[in-house]
N, C-alpha and C positions, 0 to 999 in steps of 0.2 A: 833798634833791632836786637833781639836776644837769640842766643843759640842754646839748644838743649844740652843737657848733660849726658843724655843717652842717645843712641842712634834711633831715629824714628822713621817709620814708613807707613804711608796710607795706602789702602787697597780698596777696590770694589770687589766683593765676592758674590758668587751665585752658588746656591747649594740647596739640595733637597733635605738636608739635615738641619737640626737646630743651629742657627747661625753662630751662637755662642760656642757650641761644642765644635763646630767646624773651625772657628777662629782659635780655639784652644789647640786643635790638632796642628794648625799652622805654626803657632807659637812653639809647640813642642818639637815639631819636625825641624824647625830652624834654630833650635838652641840645644837644650839639654835632654830632650825627650826622644822617644821613638814610638812605634806602633803599639807597644805594650809597656807596662811598668817594669823598670829595671832596678835592681838593688842599689846600684851606685848613685841613682838620682835621689839623693837625700834632701830633706828639707833645707839643710844648710847650703848644699850645692845649688838647689833651685833658687834660693834667695840671692845667691851670688851671680848665677849665670843664666837663668831661664829668661826667655822673652816674656814680656808682659803685654796683656791686652790693655791698652790705654783708653780706647773708646770703641764703641760698637753702636752704630746708628742703623736701625732697620730701614730698608727702602722698600721698593715695590715687589710684588710677586709677579711671576711670569708664567705663561702657559706651558712652555716647554724648555728643556735645557738648551743652552746656547752651544755647548760643545759636547761631542760624544765621549763615551767611556766613563762617565761619572756614576758613582754608586747611589743607591737609594736606601733609606732605612727599611728594615724588614717589617717593622711594625709601626703603626701610628701614621701621623700626617706626613705626606711626602710632597707637600707644596714646594715648588721651586721659588726660593726667595733670594733677594739681593740685600746686601748690607754694605755699609762703609765701615771699615775696620782700621784702627791704628795700633800697630805693634811697636814695641821698643825693646832695645837690647843694650846691655851695659857695654860701654866702649871697650872694656878689658876683654870681651870675648874675642875680638879680632884685632884690636889696636887701630890706629889711623891708617888703614891699608885699603886702598880702593879695590884691588883685586879680590880681597877677602870680604869686603863690604858687599860686592856683587853676589858672592855666594851666599851671603846672609839674607839680603833683602830680596834676591831674585834667583834663588837656588831651586831646591826640590819642592817648590810650591805649586807651580803651574800644573803639574801632573798628579797632584794628590787626588785620590778617588772621591773625597768629600765634595769636590768642586766641579761644577759644570761651567764655571767662569771665574777668572781671577785676573785682576789687572792692577799693576803698581801705578799709582797716580801721583805720588809725591814722596820726597825724602827730606829729612832735616838732619843735619850732622853737627856733632860737637865741634868746638873751635879747634880741637886737636887736628882735625883734617885740614883745616886752613893753615895750621902751622906746619904740617907735614908735606904739603904739596904747593908748588910755586904758583899755580894758577896761570892765567895768560900773562905773557911778558910784554905784549904790545897793546892788546885790547883796542878800544876805540881811539884813545888819544894817540897811541903809537902808530896805528894804521893811518890815521888822518895826517900825522906828521910826515910819514914816508910817502904818502900819496899826494901831499900838498893840497888837500881838500878840506875846507872848514865850512860849517854852517849849512851844509846840504848833504844828501846821500852821495856815496861814491857810485857813479854810473859805470856799470860793468857789462861784460858779455862773456860768452863761452866760445872757444874755437869750434866752429862748425864748418864742414862736417866733423862729427865727433872723432872719427878715425878715418884714415885714408890719405891725409896730407902727409907729405914728407917734411923735413926741417925747413927747406927753402920755401915751400908753399905756405907753411905756417908762418914763417917770418914775413912773407909778402902780405898776408892777411893782417898781421900785427902792424905792419907799416901803415897800411890803409886805415886801421883803427886809431893808431896814434895820431895821424894827421887829422882824423875826424874829431879828436878831442876827448877820447875815452879816458876814464880814470883807472879802470881795473879790467884785466882780462884773465881768464883761467883756462887751463887745460880742461877738456871734458874728462870725467872720471874714468872713461874707457881708454884714454890715451896715457900710456906711461913710458914703456921702453921696448916697444915692438921692433922687429928688425927693419921695418919700413920707415920708422921714425924714432931712431935711438935717442934716449934722453939727453946724452951729452951733446949730440949734434943739434938737437932742437934747442937746447939752452943757449948754445953758442950763437946759433943763427938768430934766435929771437932777441937775445940780449944785445947783439950788434945793432939791431934796428932800434931797440929801446934806448940804448946808450947814445946812439947818434941823434935820435930825436930829442933827448934830454940836453945834449950839448947845443943843439940849435935853438931850442925853445925854453929851456929851463924847467920843463915839466917831465918828470920821470914816471912813466906809466907803470903801475904795479901789475906784475904778471905772477899768478899762482901756478907754479910748475908742479905737476902731479908726481911726487916722488914715492908714492905708495910702493912698498916692497918689503924685503926683510930688513932687519935693523941695520946691518952693515951697509946694505945698499942705500938705505935712506940717509945714513950719515954721509956717505960718499956723494950722493946726489945733492944733499943740502950744501955741502962744502963747495961743490962746483957752482951752484947758483950764487952763493955768497961771493966766490972768487970772481964771477963774471958780472957782478954788480946788481944781481937780482934783489928784490925786496919782499918776496913772499914764496912760500912753498905750500903745497896742498897734500893732504893725506885722506884716504878713505877709511873712516873709523872702523866699520865693520870688517874691513880687510886686514888692517894692521893690528887690531885688537887693542885692548886696554893697556897692556904692558908695552906694546910697541908705541902707542901714542905717548905714554908717560916718558919713555926713553927719548923719543923724538923731541918732546918739549923740553926735556932737560938740556939737550945739547944745542938746540936751535938758537941761532942768532937772528932769525927772521920770523915774521908773523906766520903762524900756522893756520891755514885755511882748512877747516874740518868739513869734509863732505859726508853726508849721512846716507849715501846710497845703500839700499837694502833695508832702509828704515821700515818699509811697509810690512815686512814679515814679522817685525816686532810689535806692530801697532794696529794693523788694519782690521783685525777682528775686534769688535768693540769690547768683548768680554775676555780678552786674552792679551797678555804682554805688558807693555809699558805705555805710559803717557810720556810725551816729549818733555813736559815739565820736570819729571823726575830724571829721565835719561840724560838730558843735556847737562845736568848738574855734575855728573860724573866726569864728562869730557871737559867742562870748564875747569874743574879742579885739576885735571890732568895737564891743562895748559893750552887748550884750543883758544885761539884769538878770534876766529870767525866761525859761526855755526849756521849751517843751512836750516831754514825754517819753512821752506816751500814758499808760496805766494798766494795772494788773493786771486779768486777766479782762475785757479791753477789747472793744469792739464791732468793732474792726478785726482785722487778721490778725497782729499782732505778738505774739510769745511773751513770757511774763512775764520770763524771764531777760534778754531783750534790753531790756525796759523798765527793769529795775532797773540793768543795766549803764549804760544811758544816764543815769539819774538820778544814780548814783554818780559818773559822770565829770563831770557839771555841778558837783558839790561838790568835785572834786579840783583842787587848785591847779596852775596851769600853769607858773609861774616862782617861784623862791625868794623874790623880793622883790615879786611882783605875782600874787596868787592867781588873779585873773580868775574868781572863783566866780560862778556863776549859780544862781538858785533854781529847782529843777525844779518843773514844773507837771504834776501828775497829772490826767488827764481822759480822757474817752471811756468811757461806760457805767459810771461810778463811783457807788457808793452806800456806805452804812454798812458793808456786808459786807466791803469790801476793805481797811478801815483796818488790822486786825491784820497781815495779810500784807504790806501796804506798809511798815509800820513795822518789822516783823521783818526784812524783806529789805534795807531801806535803812539801818536803824540810826540814823536821824536824824529829828527833827521839822521839819527845815528844808525845807519844801516848801509849795506851794499845792495844795490838794486841791479840784478844781473838778468839781462834780457838777451836771448839768443836770436830767435826769429824776430823779436821785437826791434832788433837793430838790423840784422842781416837781411830781413825780408821787407824793409821799408821800401816803398815803391820808388823812391828817389835815391836809394843806395844807403850803405852803412853810415856815411857821414850825416845824412839827414836823419837816420835812425837815432844816432847819438844825440843830435840836436833836439829831436822830438822829446827824448826823455829828459834832457835838461830843461826844456821849456815846460814840460808837464810838471816837473818838480818845482820849478819856480812858481808856477801857478798854484800848485798845491800848498806850498809854504805860505804864499801870499793870500791863500784862501779865495782865489779867483776861479770861478768855474772854467773848466777846460774849453768849453765851447766859446766862451767869451775871449779867453786868452788866445785861442787859435785864430781869431779874426786877423790878428797882426803877426802871427807866427806860422809861416807856411809849412815848416817841417811837422809841427804838431798837428796842423789841420789835415795834412795828408795821412799822418799816422792814425788819426781818429777815423778817417774814412776807411783805411786799410784794415784796421783791427776792430771794426764796429761789431762784428759777429760775436 
């Protein structure tokens, strides 16, 4: 693995202008230039600080602009064309700073009039970023150690209903799930510190159950408490979870922001489960925003230990190949001496039926498989839901078809009937 000496970013662009001229406008806007030539942008300054076009690959033409508001040339050919563009910047423009990197690779680009589409699809960073940021403190190995799970995915679920339970109702559900053999439970991202279910009361009630179960069985279930809030709140909530014997905290990335996540990951003594809620507004338009491959690198460097990647045959709009590309990227090292690997979290409409396809496509058991309805709605109850997922993953890893394995495993058989649609 090699790292670039300059910051590099790949984009797909769509423009009615000459693609090279449009790319030059991008490079100028995001470095030393502006919409007109200015006296201070000398050849010496440009050589030192200007962004460079490293590559431009023409792609297809399209019949109409993807996004409104784009300009068109006054004269000549106005065919709307797409291209893949790679820009690079000298590290000295911003230094190894993630907040300022964001302004550079994803700042005033998306609204430039030259473009009817612009999507950031990948970034590559100099080693200086790996030196400046800690990356995940726990990652896959630390998560497995705390959860006591090796050789297979962590089987997890989400507290459902998402909101409405108080602390004692939440704890009662957690007790049921612990007895069922669950590895991992998380708050729903909508549940944090409302007056009906205060964070401190929920933590104490849930951890009493988890600690009691651990004393009786030797297995400590990992619960990701949603501490999303302002920085001082997150610090206090983290410390409470740690004090009560918890082994994970969760934060919503788009809510706490990049600086909030960096700060949380600096002081945390627990794995940070990073939830991507809101991701659709950054990604769903095919010719606007980010690819997850690029976006998740920022958060891994900031210190996220677990990253949500959606799931196969999910309830949202994302295609399976995109989900798998995201998960593979989470497990791909970023720097030669600092992998910054995060554990991918598969969720969203998951049940026993997705296990074989997920394992075959990812080629690794290093993941958290979180099923809400896939456990809670099992016809024989949550314990059977957990068992069905364990059995499905045992079959997937052994490469035995689910239908064959289900002949001798009742929980799996019932799950395949229930989730056949």
